[in-house]
C-alpha positions in Angstrom: 76.5 114.0 122.3 79.7 112.7 120.8 80.0 112.2 117.2 82.9 110.1 115.7 83.6 109.6 112.0 86.0 106.9 110.6 87.7 107.0 107.3 90.8 105.2 105.6 89.5 101.6 105.1 89.8 99.9 101.8 90.8 96.7 99.8 94.3 95.9 99.9 96.4 92.8 98.9 98.3 90.9 101.4 101.4 92.9 102.5 99.8 96.3 101.7 99.1 99.0 104.2 96.4 101.1 105.3 95.9 104.2 107.8 92.6 104.7 109.5 91.5 107.9 111.0 88.9 108.9 113.4 87.9 112.2 114.2 85.9 113.0 117.4 83.9 115.8 118.4 81.0 116.9 121.3 81.9 116.8 124.6 85.6 117.2 125.7 86.8 114.3 124.1 90.3 115.3 124.3 89.8 113.8 128.0 88.4 110.6 126.8 89.8 107.0 126.0 89.6 106.7 122.5 90.0 102.8 120.7 90.0 101.0 117.5 87.8 97.8 117.4 87.3 95.2 114.6 84.4 93.1 114.2 84.0 90.1 111.8 80.6 88.7 111.3 79.7 85.8 114.0 82.3 87.1 116.5 82.2 89.9 119.0 83.7 93.2 118.3 87.4 93.0 119.6 89.8 95.8 120.7 92.7 96.2 118.3 94.3 99.1 120.3 93.3 101.8 122.8 95.1 105.3 123.9 94.3 107.2 126.9 94.2 111.1 127.0 97.8 111.0 128.2 99.0 108.7 125.5 99.0 105.3 127.4 98.5 102.6 124.7 96.9 99.1 125.0 97.0 96.9 122.2 94.2 93.9 122.3 94.9 90.5 122.1 92.8 89.5 119.3 92.9 86.6 117.3 95.1 87.6 114.8 97.4 88.3 117.9 100.6 90.6 118.5 98.8 93.9 117.1 101.6 95.5 119.2 104.0 94.3 116.9 102.6 95.5 113.6 99.9 98.4 114.4 100.5 101.7 115.5 97.6 103.8 117.2 98.3 107.4 117.7 96.5 110.6 118.9 96.2 114.2 118.5 94.2 116.2 120.8 93.0 119.9 119.5 91.0 121.9 121.8 87.9 119.8 122.7 88.3 117.5 119.7 90.6 114.3 119.3 91.7 112.3 116.3 93.3 109.0 116.5 94.9 107.0 113.8 95.8 103.5 113.3 98.7 102.6 111.0 98.3 99.1 109.8 101.5 97.7 107.5 102.0 94.3 106.3 98.2 93.5 106.4 97.1 89.7 106.7 93.6 88.5 105.4 92.8 87.9 109.0 92.9 91.6 109.5 89.9 92.3 107.4 86.6 93.3 109.1 84.7 96.6 109.9 87.1 98.8 111.9 84.9 100.9 114.7 86.4 103.9 116.5 84.9 104.2 120.1 85.0 106.5 123.0 84.4 106.8 126.6 85.1 109.2 129.6 88.4 108.4 130.9 88.4 106.0 134.0 90.8 103.8 132.2 90.9 102.3 128.9 89.0 98.9 128.7 89.0 95.7 126.5 85.3 95.2 126.4 83.5 97.0 123.6 80.4 97.2 126.4 82.4 99.9 128.2 82.3 102.1 125.3 79.2 104.1 124.9 80.0 106.0 121.8 80.7 104.5 118.3 81.4 105.8 114.7 79.9 104.2 111.7 82.7 101.9 110.9 85.2 101.8 108.0 85.8 98.5 106.1 89.0 96.7 105.7 89.6 93.9 103.0 92.7 92.2 102.8 92.9 89.9 99.8 95.4 86.5 100.0 
């Protein structure tokens, strides 16, 4: 079984910054794709960014748009464990939501949340206007 634990969410004013962290353990998740998703009530979870075991990065084409211009995903592997981070500077109110860490065995990193069988409990991000 894979365990994912997120941290780093919080409430900030517009223009503020947050750094989310996720630690994955269980199977050899160093060989897994890992991703950040955002969920807003009434909408499907949408991928913010994903990173392959080798460090290939994809940013989601979400409603806030152009995450690659603002957010940075990074990854550290340590033995069979893996950690990912999401650096989020210059936050906007539309960035608010619950951010989830997700992972899957690596046969590619995918945009759809349905492709990820393992999820963390989520961490809240609230950006005030």
